[in-house]
N, C-alpha and C positions, 0 to 999 in steps of 0.2 A: 240664331240656336247653330246655325250652321258652323261661325267661328269659334262658338264653343265647342263644340264637337271636335274641329280641326285643333284646336289648343289644347285640349284633354289628351286628343290622339297623341300630338306630338311629345306631351310630357311623357305619356307611357313608354311612346318607344325611347326615347332619352333615359328613361329610367331601365327599360330591357338590354338597351345597348349597353349603359353603363353595370350591369350586371354581368352580362357576358365578356365585358372586358375584364372586371374583377373575378370571373371565375378563371379565365384563359390565365392571368396572371396566378392565381392559386395552383392552375395546374403546372405552370412551367418552374415556378416556385418548388414543386414538390417535387420535379423530376431532378432539377438541379441538385435538391439536397439530397437525393438517390444516390446521382450519380458522385458527388461526392464522398460519400461516406458508404456507398456499398457496392459499388461496380468497380471493376478493375479497368484500366487501359485496354481497350480492343474489345470491352464485352457492350452492348448497348442496354441500355434500361428498357425493359418493358411496362406495357400498359398496364398489367397488373401489379407492378409495384410502384408506378406513379399513381394511379388510384389510390391503394393503401395510404401514400404518405398523403395525398390529398382526403382522405377520408370520403372519397367518393364512391359508385358503382363503377367498374371499368367503362361497362358501355355509356355511361353519364359523361366521359372524356367527350366523345363524337358529337355533344350537343355542342361544344363551343369549338371543336375542328372540325374542318373539312374530313379531314382522313388522316392516316399515321403520316403521312407524309407533310401535312400542314401542322403537326405538332410537332415534328421533328426541324422545321426549318425554322418555327418559332422558338422552340431551345435554342437553335444556331441563333438567331438574333439575339435572344437575350445573352449569351455567354460573349456574342461578338462587341456588345455595346458596353461590356463592363470591361473586355480587352482593350477596345477603344480608348475608353474612359484614362484607364492607366497608361497610354503610351502616350496620347496627346497631353496628358498632364506632366509628362516629362520632356516634351517640345519647345523648350521655351531658350530664349537667349540669354542664358544667364551661366556665368561662372568662366573658368578657361573652355575656349574651343574644344578641347581635347575631352575635356569633363564632361560636355555638351555631348558628345559624342557617346561616353562610358555610360552616361546616364540614361539615355533610351535605350541603349542594349542592355543594360543590366534590369530596366524596369520591363522587357517582354521577357530575357531568360527566366527571370525570379517568378514571372507570372505563371509561365507555362511550368515550372516546376510546380507551383504552389497548385497546380490545377491541371496534372497529366490527364484526368478521364476529361474535362471539360475541350481541352486542346484537341484529345482525340476526335471527340462529338463535331468540333468546327471544322474538322479537317475533311471530313467523309462526306462523299457525296450522296444526297439523299434519293432515295429509288423514289421517281414518280417525279419530280421536282428539278428543275433547270438554274433553280435559285441558288449562288453560292454567296451566304453572307459574309465568309471569310473574307473574299475576294474583293466586295464591296468595302469591308472596313479598311483591308488593304491599301485600295484606291483613296479612301477618305482618307487616312492616315498620310499617304504618302503626297497627297495635296496640301495637309497641313506641314509638312516636312517641307514641301518645296517653296511655301509661302516662307518660312522659316529661314529656307538659304535663301533667297530671294533678301529678305532683311539683312541677312548677314554679309553679301555682296553689297548693298546699297551702304552697309555701315563702313566698309573699307574700299568704299571707293572704286570697285571692280570695273573696268569697263569692258563688257564681254560682247563678241558680234551678236546678230540676231539668231543664226543656226545654232549658237551655244546657248543662249536662253531659251530657244525652244527644245531643246535636248535635255535641260536639267531634270523635266517632269519624266521621262524616259531613266537617265541614269539613275533619280532618285527610287524609281521603282524597280531598278535590278539593283540596288543596296538592300532595300525591304525583303524583294525575294530570297537575295542570297543569305540574308539574317534568317529569315523564315528555315532553309533549308537546312544551313549550318546547324541551328538547333535542334531540326528535327534528326540529322544523321548523329549529334553527338549523344541525344538522348536515347538513341537506339545502339550505342556502342556497349559491350558489357563491362570493361574496365576502362571506362572514360576518364579524364580529369574530374578534378571538382568544378563546382560552378563558378568560383571566382576566378579559379584560372581560366576558366574558356570563355568566361564574359569579357576579360579581359584581353584575351587573344583575339577576342572576335572583334571588341573594338579597335583593337590595334591595326586589324587587316581594312577595317571599315577607312581609318584615321589616314592610312596609309594610300587610299584609294582618294581620298580628299585633297590631301596634302599632292598628292604627285600630281592630279588634275589642278588645281591649283597654280603649280610651279609651272607647268605646261600653258598655260594661260597668263602666266607673270603675276599672278596674284599672292601676296603675300598675308599668309592669315598670322595675326597677332598672338602672341603668346602674354596676352594679359586676360583678365576679366573682361568679357562681352561690356558690363555695365559700365567698363571706364570708358571704352569706345563708344557706348551710348553719351556718354557724359562730355563727351569732346568736343572742342567747336569746330 
């Protein structure tokens, strides 16, 4: 009997946990819909707006979130997951090396332009929380780009010293931070250039850093599709 009661209790607990997880996703999805549709960048969605969208009572939100900070961080996490998916899908060793840089830059700039309010939200510090989903996302994307850079260096038989190899990570992080800052400044300009011009310019500046650093280390970057380098004996 004891085992049966334990098994039954575990089943109820799993169902309750699943119910709470489903409700959390429902509330977060409602918040994202409100943000995309009815809130201007620089404004923050209210609990009442979220509740109305999710068709639950406002106080019901906090059955599934500890407090407003917990809710806001959860919203940030979900937005960052979508941003991370977009960026990592672009980080592949395919096409001309310059095209790879353009592809990654384009994916970020276009995502920001498509989701201005989401971008505003993930850039904010949540009162009552020390967690930063955006910084964690940037760190994970930087790791993936670092791996791709390592793969590229192996393709071209680059012989870097131990110190240079250890500095690839910080260098990649600086490129990403610079890109994020440049996009933020571009968006804030009243009479800025168009998206395509800006993205090409930003990719050019990053490419110049890459080629300049490569030249200083005696690395020749091939102007051929990376697939051909992969297939070379």
